[in-house]
N, C-alpha and C positions, 0 to 999 in steps of 0.2 A: 694521403689525407684528402678527403673531399671537402672543399670549401664552397658553400652556397652563398653567393653574394646577392643580397636583396636591396631594394631601395627604389625610390621613384625615378622617373626618367631624368637624365641630366644631373644626377646626384654625385656622380664620380665613381661609379662602380668599376668601369674599365680602368680608370686611373688608379684606383685602389689595387686592382690586380696587377697592373703594370709596375707598380712600386714593389711588388712582392714576388711575382712569378719568375722562375728561372727559365732559360731558353728550352729546357727539356720538359717543363711542366706542360700540362694540357689546359687550354682555356676554351671553354664552350660558351659561346656568346651568340645568341640568335641574330643580332645585327651583323656580326662578322660573317656568319654562315650565309645569311641572305645576300650580303654583298658579294660573297664569293660565287654564289649561284646566279647572280643577276648579270644582265648584259652590261656593256660598256656605258659609262656615265650615269649609272643608276644612282639615285639619291641615297645617302648613307643611312637614313633613318625611316623614311616613309616608303614602305614596301607594298607592292601589289599583293592582293589576297591570295592568288595562286602561288606566287613565289613564297609567301609566308607559310602556306601549307607544306610545300616541299621542304622549306627550311626547318620547320618544326619536326618533320619526320627525320631529317638528317640530325637534328639536335638530340632527339630521343635515341637514335642509333649510336651517336657519338657518346652519349652519357652511359648507355648500357655497356659499351665496350670499355670506356675509360675507367669506370669504377672497378673493373677487374684488375687494373694496374695501379690502383691508388696506394699500394704498398711500395711501389718503386718510384712513383712521381706524384707530385701534388696535382690535383684536378680542381680547377676553378670553374664553377658554373654560375653564370649570371641568370638569376630568376627573379624578375622584378617583383611579382606578387604570387608567391607559391600558394596553392590551395592547401587546405588541411590535409588532404590525401598526399600531396607532394611532400609537405613537411614531415608527415609520418614516414614516408619512404626515406627521406633524407636522414631522419633520426635513426631509422633501422640500419642505415649505412654508416652510422657514427659520424655524420658530417658536422663540421663546424659551420654554423649559420651566422652570417655577419650581415648586419644592416648598415648601409652607408646612407646617411641622411644629414646633409649639412643644414637642414632647416627649410621649411616651406617657402619662405620669402626668397631665399637664394635659389632654390630649385625653380620656382616660378619665373624668376628673372632669367635664369639660364635657358629655360624652355622658350621664353619670349625671344631671346637673343639668337638661339642656335637651332631650334627645332620647328617642326611644322605646327601650325595652329591647333590641330586635333590632339596633339600631345598634352595640351593643358587639361583635357578631360581625363587622361590617364593619371595625371598628377592628382587631380581631385579625387579620383577613385582610390588611388594609393593611400592618400592621407585619411580618407573616410574609413577604409579597411583598417588602417593602423590604429585609428581612434577606437574602432569597434572591437578589434581583437587585442589591442594593447601590446606592449613590448614583450610580453611573455611568449610571443610566437617566435622569438629569436633568442639564441643563447648568448649572443654578444652583440653589443651595439658599437658600430664603428664611430670613433670620434675624430675630431679634426687633427689630433696629434698622431694618429696612426699613420 
């Protein structure tokens, strides 16, 4: 099964996956990929533009291969704000799309406490897109009891 985990920065997407994924499952997370490709002592969330280009290519390649194996293992993909085109592809792959969103106030506080200042703009963009597109863009909304 392919699970596409969406949500704003610092919402708990990685924690949601960590609570569910087995050791044999595949987790495709751009931050983890970028960190694996970065030099020593690289910051965990604020990546250089060149590094991100390489990490995005690696993510696309990983997803292309992983979906071939989704009958044997679960594949978890973190995709903060998928485009309509990406969502259409995920639906064609029969993905379960999950939104992790503990609420804008909580997310903004976490970003202030744990992330680079520029991430606040991503949070704003995520909530604007969410309001514009509405919850119909996801098939299941993650709640706190998950």
